ZAKOL-492520 format. One line per field, with one value per residue (C-alpha): residue number from 1; residue in three letters; y, z, x. Coordinates in steps of 0.5 Angstrom, whole numbers, padded with zeros to 4 digits. Layout:
N
num	NUM,...
residuo	ALA,...
north	Y,...
up	Z,...
east	X,...
//
This chain:
424
num	1,2,3,4,5,6,7,8,9,10,11,12,13,14,15,16,17,18,19,20,21,22,23,24,25,26,27,28,29,30,31,32,33,34,35,36,37,38,39,40,41,42,43,44,45,46,47,48,49,50,51,52,53,54,55,56,57,58,59,60,61,62,63,64,65,66,67,68,69,70,71,72,73,74,75,76,77,78,79,80,81,82,83,84,85,86,87,88,89,90,91,92,93,94,95,96,97,98,99,100,101,102,103,104,105,106,107,108,109,110,111,112,113,114,115,116,117,118,119,120,121,122,123,124,125,126,127,128,129,130,131,132,133,134,135,136,137,138,139,140,141,142,143,144,145,146,147,148,149,150,151,152,153,154,155,156,157,158,159,160,161,162,163,164,165,166,167,168,169,170,171,172,173,174,175,176,177,178,179,180,181,182,183,184,185,186,187,188,189,190,191,192,193,194,195,196,197,198,199,200,201,202,203,204,205,206,207,208,209,210,211,212,213,214,215,216,217,218,219,220,221,222,223,224,225,226,227,228,229,230,231,232,233,234,235,236,237,238,239,240,241,242,243,244,245,246,247,248,249,250,251,252,253,254,255,256,257,258,259,260,261,262,263,264,265,266,267,268,269,270,271,272,273,274,275,276,277,278,279,280,281,282,283,284,285,286,287,288,289,290,291,292,293,294,295,296,297,298,299,300,301,302,303,304,305,306,307,308,309,310,311,312,313,314,315,316,317,318,319,320,321,322,323,324,325,326,327,328,329,330,331,332,333,334,335,336,337,338,339,340,341,342,343,344,345,346,347,348,349,350,351,352,353,354,355,356,357,358,359,360,361,362,363,364,365,366,367,368,369,370,371,372,373,374,375,376,377,378,379,380,381,382,383,384,385,386,387,388,389,390,391,392,393,394,395,396,397,398,399,400,401,402,403,404,405,406,407,408,409,410,411,412,413,414,415,416,417,418,419,420,421,422,423,424
residuo	MET,THR,ILE,GLU,GLN,ALA,LEU,ILE,ASN,ARG,ARG,LEU,ARG,LEU,ALA,ALA,GLY,ALA,GLY,LEU,ILE,LEU,LEU,ALA,LEU,LEU,PRO,TRP,THR,GLY,CYS,SER,GLY,GLY,GLY,SER,GLN,ASN,SER,ASN,SER,THR,GLN,GLN,GLY,LEU,ALA,PRO,PRO,PRO,PRO,PRO,SER,GLN,ILE,ASN,SER,TYR,LEU,GLY,THR,SER,GLY,ASN,ILE,TRP,SER,THR,LYS,ILE,ASN,HIS,THR,ALA,ASN,GLN,ILE,ASN,GLY,GLU,ASP,THR,THR,LEU,HIS,GLY,THR,GLN,LEU,ALA,GLY,ALA,ILE,VAL,GLY,THR,VAL,SER,ASN,ALA,GLY,GLY,PHE,GLU,GLN,LEU,SER,LEU,THR,THR,VAL,PRO,GLN,GLU,LEU,THR,GLY,GLN,ASP,ILE,GLY,PHE,ALA,LEU,GLU,ILE,PRO,GLY,ARG,MET,ALA,MET,VAL,ARG,TYR,GLY,ASP,LEU,PHE,HIS,PRO,LEU,VAL,PRO,LEU,VAL,PRO,THR,ASP,SER,CYS,THR,THR,ILE,ASN,GLY,THR,VAL,THR,TYR,GLU,TYR,VAL,THR,ILE,PRO,ASP,ALA,ALA,THR,PRO,PRO,LYS,TRP,LEU,PRO,ASP,SER,ASP,SER,THR,TYR,GLY,THR,PHE,GLN,VAL,SER,ILE,ASP,ASN,SER,ALA,TRP,ASN,PHE,SER,GLY,ILE,THR,GLN,PHE,THR,LEU,THR,GLY,ALA,ALA,PRO,ALA,ASN,PRO,GLY,THR,GLY,LEU,PRO,ALA,GLY,PHE,CYS,GLY,ILE,GLY,SER,ASN,GLY,TYR,ALA,VAL,THR,ALA,ALA,SER,SER,ALA,THR,ASP,PRO,PRO,VAL,ALA,THR,VAL,THR,MET,GLY,PHE,GLY,PRO,SER,GLY,PHE,PHE,LEU,GLU,ASP,ASN,GLY,SER,SER,GLN,ALA,THR,PRO,VAL,GLY,VAL,VAL,PRO,SER,ASN,ALA,LEU,GLY,ALA,GLY,VAL,GLY,ALA,ILE,GLY,VAL,VAL,GLN,PRO,SER,SER,PRO,LEU,SER,THR,SER,ASP,VAL,VAL,LYS,ALA,THR,TYR,LEU,GLY,PHE,TYR,TYR,GLU,PRO,GLY,ILE,ARG,GLY,GLY,GLY,ALA,VAL,THR,GLN,LEU,ALA,SER,PHE,GLY,CYS,THR,GLY,ALA,ASN,CYS,PRO,LEU,PRO,PRO,SER,PRO,THR,ALA,ILE,ILE,GLY,GLY,VAL,PHE,PRO,ASN,THR,GLY,GLY,SER,SER,PRO,VAL,ASP,GLU,PRO,THR,GLN,PRO,ALA,GLY,GLN,ASN,VAL,THR,VAL,ASP,LEU,GLY,THR,GLN,ASP,PRO,SER,ASN,ASN,GLY,LEU,TYR,PRO,SER,ALA,THR,VAL,MET,VAL,SER,GLY,ALA,SER,PHE,PRO,ALA,ALA,ALA,VAL,VAL,GLY,SER,LEU,GLU,GLY,LYS,TYR,ALA,PHE,PHE,LEU,ILE,ALA,GLU,ASP,THR,VAL,ASN,ASN,VAL,PRO,LEU,ALA,ILE,TYR,LEU,PHE,GLN,ARG
north	-0020,-0015,-0017,-0017,-0022,-0026,-0026,-0028,-0034,-0037,-0035,-0031,-0027,-0025,-0021,0047,0051,0047,0045,0047,0042,0037,0035,0041,0036,0032,0036,0033,0039,0044,0043,0037,0034,0031,0032,0029,0025,0031,0037,0036,0034,0030,0023,0021,0018,0020,0026,0032,0030,0034,0039,0035,0036,0036,0030,0024,0017,0011,0003,-0001,-0008,-0012,-0019,-0016,-0010,-0004,0003,0009,0016,0022,0028,0034,0039,0035,0032,0025,0018,0013,0006,-0001,-0008,-0009,-0016,-0018,-0013,-0011,-0004,-0006,-0001,-0006,-0006,0001,0005,0012,0017,0023,0025,0030,0031,0028,0028,0028,0022,0023,0020,0017,0017,0012,0013,0007,0000,-0007,-0013,-0015,-0008,-0008,-0004,-0001,0007,0009,0008,0012,0014,0017,0021,0025,0027,0025,0021,0015,0014,0008,0007,0002,0001,0000,-0001,-0004,-0011,-0010,-0010,-0004,-0002,0001,0006,0008,0014,0012,0019,0018,0014,0016,0018,0014,0016,0011,0006,0007,0002,0000,-0003,-0007,-0011,-0016,-0014,-0020,-0023,-0026,-0033,-0039,-0041,-0034,-0035,-0031,-0036,-0031,-0037,-0039,-0034,-0027,-0022,-0016,-0014,-0010,-0009,-0004,-0001,0002,0004,0002,0006,0003,-0003,-0003,-0007,-0011,-0013,-0014,-0017,-0020,-0023,-0025,-0029,-0025,-0028,-0026,-0033,-0034,-0036,-0043,-0042,-0036,-0032,-0033,-0025,-0021,-0020,-0014,-0010,-0004,0002,0004,0006,0001,0001,0002,0008,0008,0002,-0003,-0010,-0015,-0022,-0028,-0033,-0039,-0044,-0050,-0048,-0041,-0035,-0029,-0022,-0018,-0011,-0005,0002,0007,0014,0020,0022,0015,0010,0003,-0002,-0009,-0014,-0021,-0024,-0028,-0027,-0028,-0034,-0035,-0039,-0045,-0047,-0040,-0039,-0032,-0029,-0029,-0025,-0020,-0020,-0027,-0025,-0021,-0017,-0012,-0004,0000,0006,0009,0007,0013,0016,0016,0013,0015,0018,0013,0018,0023,0018,0016,0023,0025,0024,0020,0018,0011,0004,-0002,-0008,-0015,-0018,-0026,-0024,-0029,-0029,-0022,-0018,-0012,-0012,-0005,0000,0008,0009,0015,0014,0019,0024,0031,0034,0033,0027,0023,0016,0015,0010,0004,0005,0011,0007,0006,0010,0009,0009,0006,0005,0010,0008,0007,0007,-0001,-0005,-0009,-0004,0000,0007,0010,0016,0019,0026,0022,0021,0014,0009,0008,0001,-0001,0000,0000,-0001,0000,-0003,-0002,0000,-0005,-0002,-0004,-0002,0005,0005,-0002,-0005,-0012,-0013,-0009,-0011,-0009,-0010,-0010,-0010,-0013,-0018,-0018,-0020,-0020,-0015,-0012,-0005,0000,0007,0013,0020,0022,0030,0031,0027,0020,0014,0007,0000,-0005,-0013,-0017,-0024,-0024,-0030,-0029,-0029,-0033,-0028,-0023,-0016,-0009,-0002,0003,0010,0017,0023,0028
up	0039,0040,0039,0046,0047,0041,0044,0051,0048,0043,0047,0041,0042,0036,0040,-0010,-0007,-0001,0000,-0007,-0011,-0009,-0014,-0015,-0014,-0008,-0003,0003,0007,0008,0009,0006,0008,0015,0021,0022,0028,0028,0025,0026,0020,0024,0026,0033,0033,0026,0024,0020,0013,0008,0003,-0003,-0009,-0016,-0018,-0014,-0014,-0011,-0010,-0011,-0011,-0015,-0013,-0017,-0015,-0019,-0019,-0021,-0022,-0023,-0026,-0025,-0028,-0035,-0033,-0034,-0031,-0032,-0029,-0029,-0027,-0024,-0022,-0029,-0033,-0028,-0030,-0038,-0042,-0046,-0040,-0039,-0039,-0041,-0041,-0040,-0034,-0034,-0028,-0029,-0024,-0018,-0021,-0026,-0033,-0036,-0044,-0045,-0051,-0049,-0046,-0045,-0049,-0044,-0045,-0052,-0054,-0048,-0048,-0042,-0034,-0028,-0022,-0015,-0012,-0006,-0008,-0004,0001,-0003,-0009,-0013,-0021,-0026,-0032,-0037,-0037,-0032,-0033,-0031,-0023,-0018,-0016,-0009,-0008,-0003,-0004,-0004,-0004,0003,0009,0014,0021,0026,0033,0039,0038,0033,0032,0025,0023,0016,0012,0007,0000,-0004,-0010,-0017,-0016,-0017,-0012,-0008,-0004,0001,0005,0009,0015,0015,0013,0016,0014,0019,0025,0028,0029,0032,0029,0032,0029,0033,0029,0022,0024,0023,0029,0028,0034,0037,0031,0031,0026,0025,0020,0018,0023,0029,0030,0030,0023,0021,0019,0023,0021,0025,0026,0021,0022,0023,0016,0013,0009,0003,-0004,-0009,-0016,-0014,-0009,-0002,0001,0008,0006,0011,0009,0013,0015,0014,0009,0010,0006,0004,0006,0001,0003,0005,0002,0005,0005,0010,0008,0012,0014,0016,0010,0010,0004,0004,-0001,0002,-0004,-0007,-0014,-0012,-0016,-0013,-0009,-0011,-0007,-0004,-0001,0001,0008,0012,0017,0016,0010,0006,-0001,-0004,0002,0007,0007,0012,0017,0023,0029,0031,0038,0040,0038,0031,0031,0026,0025,0022,0018,0015,0014,0009,0002,-0002,-0008,-0009,-0012,-0012,-0013,-0015,-0017,-0018,-0021,-0027,-0033,-0036,-0030,-0028,-0024,-0022,-0022,-0020,-0014,-0010,-0003,0001,-0001,0001,-0001,0000,-0006,-0002,0000,0007,0010,0014,0020,0023,0022,0014,0008,0001,-0006,-0012,-0018,-0024,-0031,-0037,-0044,-0045,-0050,-0051,-0048,-0043,-0041,-0034,-0034,-0027,-0029,-0029,-0023,-0019,-0017,-0010,-0010,-0005,0002,0007,0014,0019,0025,0032,0032,0036,0043,0044,0037,0035,0027,0027,0025,0025,0024,0018,0012,0005,0001,-0006,-0010,-0004,-0002,0004,0005,0011,0012,0016,0015,0018,0018,0019,0020,0015,0016,0018,0012,0013,0009,0009,0007,0007,0005,0004,0002,-0004,-0003,-0009,-0014,-0009,-0009,-0005,-0005,-0003,-0003,-0002,-0001,0001,0003,-0002
east	-0021,-0016,-0009,-0007,-0012,-0010,-0003,-0005,-0009,-0004,0002,0004,0010,0014,0017,0010,0015,0015,0007,0005,0008,0003,-0002,-0007,-0013,-0010,-0007,-0003,-0004,-0010,-0017,-0021,-0028,-0027,-0022,-0015,-0012,-0007,-0005,0003,0007,0012,0011,0013,0020,0021,0025,0021,0020,0024,0020,0017,0021,0019,0023,0022,0025,0021,0022,0015,0013,0008,0012,0017,0021,0020,0024,0020,0022,0017,0019,0014,0019,0019,0012,0016,0015,0021,0020,0023,0021,0028,0027,0025,0030,0035,0037,0037,0035,0030,0026,0025,0018,0018,0012,0009,0004,-0002,-0007,-0014,-0019,-0013,-0009,-0003,-0005,0001,0002,0007,0012,0017,0015,0018,0016,0011,0007,0007,0001,0000,0000,-0003,-0003,-0005,-0001,-0003,0003,0004,0011,0017,0012,0008,0005,0002,0002,-0001,0003,-0002,-0009,-0014,-0012,-0005,-0002,-0002,0005,0005,0011,0015,0021,0028,0031,0034,0034,0029,0031,0028,0029,0028,0023,0017,0011,0009,0002,0001,-0003,-0001,0000,-0004,-0001,-0004,-0002,-0007,-0008,-0007,0000,-0005,-0010,-0014,-0015,-0008,-0003,-0001,-0006,-0005,0000,0005,0012,0017,0024,0030,0037,0043,0049,0048,0043,0036,0033,0026,0022,0015,0013,0006,0002,-0005,-0010,-0016,-0020,-0015,-0012,-0004,-0002,-0001,0006,0008,0015,0021,0023,0027,0034,0038,0037,0041,0039,0044,0043,0043,0040,0033,0035,0036,0032,0033,0035,0035,0038,0037,0042,0037,0040,0035,0031,0034,0030,0029,0032,0027,0027,0023,0022,0020,0017,0019,0012,0010,0009,0012,0013,0016,0017,0018,0022,0017,0020,0027,0030,0037,0040,0036,0030,0030,0023,0020,0020,0014,0016,0011,0006,0004,0002,0008,0009,0006,0004,0002,0004,0007,0002,-0002,0000,-0007,-0014,-0017,-0023,-0027,-0032,-0027,-0024,-0030,-0033,-0027,-0026,-0021,-0018,-0014,-0015,-0019,-0014,-0016,-0009,-0012,-0018,-0020,-0024,-0023,-0024,-0021,-0015,-0013,-0019,-0018,-0023,-0026,-0029,-0033,-0038,-0041,-0047,-0055,-0055,-0050,-0052,-0053,-0048,-0051,-0047,-0043,-0036,-0038,-0036,-0039,-0035,-0033,-0029,-0029,-0032,-0028,-0029,-0029,-0027,-0020,-0016,-0021,-0019,-0021,-0025,-0023,-0026,-0033,-0037,-0035,-0039,-0042,-0044,-0038,-0039,-0033,-0035,-0028,-0032,-0029,-0022,-0017,-0017,-0009,-0007,-0009,-0011,-0012,-0019,-0019,-0026,-0028,-0032,-0033,-0040,-0040,-0047,-0050,-0044,-0041,-0033,-0029,-0023,-0018,-0015,-0010,-0011,-0005,-0005,0001,0002,-0005,-0008,-0011,-0009,-0012,-0010,-0015,-0015,-0021,-0023,-0027,-0031,-0035,-0029,-0025,-0019,-0016,-0019,-0015,-0017,-0012,-0014,-0011,-0015,-0016
//
């Protein structure tokens, strides 16, 4: 079912040097395995992105809001859960970064109490564009990150598409059959006001959510303790609705925290204007249909994320998808890509080994691209060691490289599963 059909059927109307500072093994520009939707560095409706810097600040969410700064001049990372700690020094994370198989391996020297005993972590960064970080071993959450060094300039009206970011709650806050799983929205700026319109939301089955959002109020981009971010505060009082915090990267990446961890005022509830769970993640909608065959021919690094997993299962694992060479397994369909997670050392605090070959037991089949929404794949599937899970994905071409974000229902473990990948 296309979004257009669902809208009609349900009458849903809601409304370095410049390039060389990028990670040596994960360039965002240049050649790699597979073509791209476009080779331009500027997204339609966005100002040309500034050259990447050696030092970049980011805003992230795991339900809590995080700040992170990665300094490639000093090879240092600083982070903090600002929901939990504010800007207290007691919550600071300090460490060094070094390249490991295309990822940034973290050696943590200072951690807050909740990370006592943790001295490792990993990040995947496209400097000044987007990043993801895991502070601690593979039993700790993934924090997607959007740059906060400035407010992105938007000209005219720009359409974004997103998927929900899953949560670690038991039971999960995201219920795939009734809650928002994917959708689209539009952004325009009028003087200082960021206006949001045309918001659509769909469950994993393509139906309208049982409790759809009522829209986003106008937001404002300004600098705060986490850098430049867009905030949209609701005027609802019965019940009070949490303030939404959003980040818009200069190359088209988007991240939303829906206020799921806000504690004040009393009785506040998360905004459900976009994603359920803890928020939404996505990209500018491509201006023309993607070549799905090109998308699945590319090679990617990223993360395999199951925040609600129980019984000692891994929460956040480093992953690789796509393969080149005669020994690569044959995908089951022309819209599928094969990959898996990297091995780890095992033990009570396992260390990932991204310099070793990754597994090849996970197949993502994007299926058919929605004819009304370029880059949206509402009927994707994920197969893990023979078990097949329903999924939805959005794919964007950012500065000539693909990024895709997928959410699935792991019906074996009864938890949400997310896969986030950046083209090598």
